[in-house]
Backbone bond lengths (Angstrom), bond angles and torsions (degrees), N, CA, C in turn:
res aa  C-N    CA-C-N  psi(-1)  N-CA   C-N-CA  omega(-1)  CA-C   N-CA-C  phi
1 M - - - 1.456 - - 1.523 108.59 -
2 N 1.304 114.83 136.06 1.452 119.50 177.24 1.530 109.21 -129.51
3 L 1.314 116.75 -173.95 1.465 121.31 -176.03 1.524 111.79 -61.22
4 F 1.318 117.67 -37.84 1.459 120.80 179.98 1.529 111.34 -59.91
5 D 1.327 117.76 -42.71 1.460 121.58 -179.86 1.526 110.76 -62.77
6 I 1.305 116.95 -42.93 1.465 120.86 179.32 1.522 110.47 -64.91
7 L 1.322 117.28 -40.95 1.463 120.82 178.54 1.530 111.26 -64.72
8 M 1.313 117.81 -35.57 1.462 120.44 177.35 1.524 111.11 -61.61
9 F 1.330 117.38 -41.92 1.461 120.69 178.14 1.532 110.77 -66.09
10 I 1.321 117.57 -40.38 1.465 121.31 179.54 1.531 110.26 -65.32
11 F 1.336 117.17 -43.71 1.468 119.98 179.28 1.528 111.41 -64.62
12 T 1.318 117.34 -34.05 1.462 120.69 177.07 1.522 110.50 -62.33
13 I 1.313 116.82 -43.49 1.466 121.06 178.21 1.525 110.48 -64.79
14 L 1.332 117.25 -41.02 1.467 120.66 179.51 1.537 111.32 -66.41
15 I 1.311 117.81 -37.83 1.464 120.48 177.31 1.523 110.15 -64.39
16 F 1.321 116.88 -42.21 1.468 120.45 177.94 1.531 110.68 -61.30
17 A 1.325 117.16 -42.99 1.467 120.68 178.01 1.527 110.60 -63.41
18 G 1.320 117.07 -37.44 1.454 120.73 177.74 1.519 112.45 -65.83
19 I 1.320 117.01 -36.50 1.469 120.08 177.08 1.526 109.92 -64.62
20 I 1.309 117.08 -42.09 1.464 120.58 179.07 1.527 110.52 -61.64
21 R 1.326 116.83 -45.03 1.472 120.54 179.76 1.520 111.30 -65.47
22 S 1.324 117.55 -39.14 1.463 120.93 179.41 1.522 111.05 -69.15
23 W 1.323 116.26 -34.93 1.462 120.63 178.10 1.527 110.25 -63.41
24 K 1.327 116.35 -42.56 1.467 120.57 179.09 1.517 111.74 -66.46
25 A 1.340 116.91 -31.21 1.461 121.58 179.50 1.528 111.53 -85.73
26 R 1.314 118.28 -2.18 1.462 124.74 179.88 1.533 112.87 58.75
27 N 1.328 115.26 41.24 1.456 121.24 178.02 1.529 107.92 -98.78
28 K 1.337 116.11 98.50 1.466 120.72 -173.16 1.528 112.26 -66.63
29 F 1.333 117.28 -39.31 1.464 119.62 -179.62 1.530 110.69 -63.76
30 A 1.336 116.80 -44.35 1.462 120.13 -179.18 1.525 111.16 -65.85
31 V 1.320 117.13 -37.29 1.464 120.13 178.11 1.529 110.27 -65.72
32 G 1.315 117.19 -44.47 1.463 120.42 179.11 1.516 112.31 -63.24
33 F 1.325 116.27 -46.09 1.459 120.54 178.55 1.528 110.17 -62.96
34 G 1.313 116.85 -40.05 1.464 120.91 179.16 1.517 112.43 -65.79
35 L 1.333 116.92 -37.50 1.460 119.63 179.34 1.530 111.64 -67.15
36 V 1.318 116.38 -39.64 1.473 119.49 176.74 1.530 109.64 -64.76
37 S 1.323 116.42 -44.93 1.466 120.29 178.66 1.523 111.28 -62.45
38 L 1.330 116.36 -41.84 1.459 120.10 179.64 1.526 110.91 -63.46
39 A 1.329 117.50 -39.61 1.459 120.60 178.48 1.526 111.17 -62.08
40 V 1.330 116.39 -42.56 1.468 120.09 179.06 1.524 110.46 -64.60
41 F 1.328 116.78 -45.09 1.456 119.87 -178.02 1.524 111.78 -68.84
42 L 1.331 118.46 -35.83 1.461 120.05 176.32 1.522 111.32 -65.69
43 L 1.331 116.71 -37.87 1.464 119.80 175.34 1.529 110.45 -62.57
44 C 1.328 116.48 -44.75 1.469 120.40 178.32 1.527 111.27 -62.57
45 D 1.340 116.75 -41.16 1.465 119.80 178.42 1.523 110.92 -63.18
46 A 1.329 116.36 -40.16 1.468 119.72 178.65 1.523 110.65 -63.73
47 L 1.324 116.95 -40.53 1.469 119.84 178.01 1.526 111.48 -66.85
48 I 1.316 117.48 -38.08 1.471 121.03 177.11 1.522 109.81 -60.47
49 I 1.335 116.46 -47.32 1.465 120.40 -178.99 1.531 110.22 -66.21
50 Y 1.340 117.25 -40.00 1.463 120.39 -179.89 1.532 110.90 -61.37
51 Y 1.310 116.54 -50.12 1.471 119.33 -176.81 1.524 112.27 -74.39
52 A 1.316 118.12 -24.34 1.455 119.97 177.54 1.520 111.92 -74.77
53 T 1.327 116.84 -23.77 1.476 119.85 -177.68 1.524 113.04 -99.19
54 L 1.319 117.79 1.08 1.468 118.89 176.41 1.521 110.15 -66.75
55 P 1.316 115.88 141.52 1.471 117.36 176.53 1.532 110.76 -67.56
56 K 1.300 115.61 141.05 1.464 120.87 179.96 1.520 108.87 -76.14
57 A 1.325 115.83 131.18 1.470 119.89 -179.25 1.511 110.84 -101.79
C-alpha cells in the first residue's frame, strides 16, 4: 500500500458524501455523475484490495 491507494479510499468516501449532499439538494445531474464516479472508484478500490492481498510469489 502506498499513498495513492490511501488517497483512492479517501476520494471514494468524499464522492459518497457528495452524492448524499446532492441528493438532499435534488440535483439530478450531480447525483448521476457522482454515481458513475463512485462506481469507478469502488471498482478501483476492489482491485487495490485484490492485488494487495495476493500472496507474494
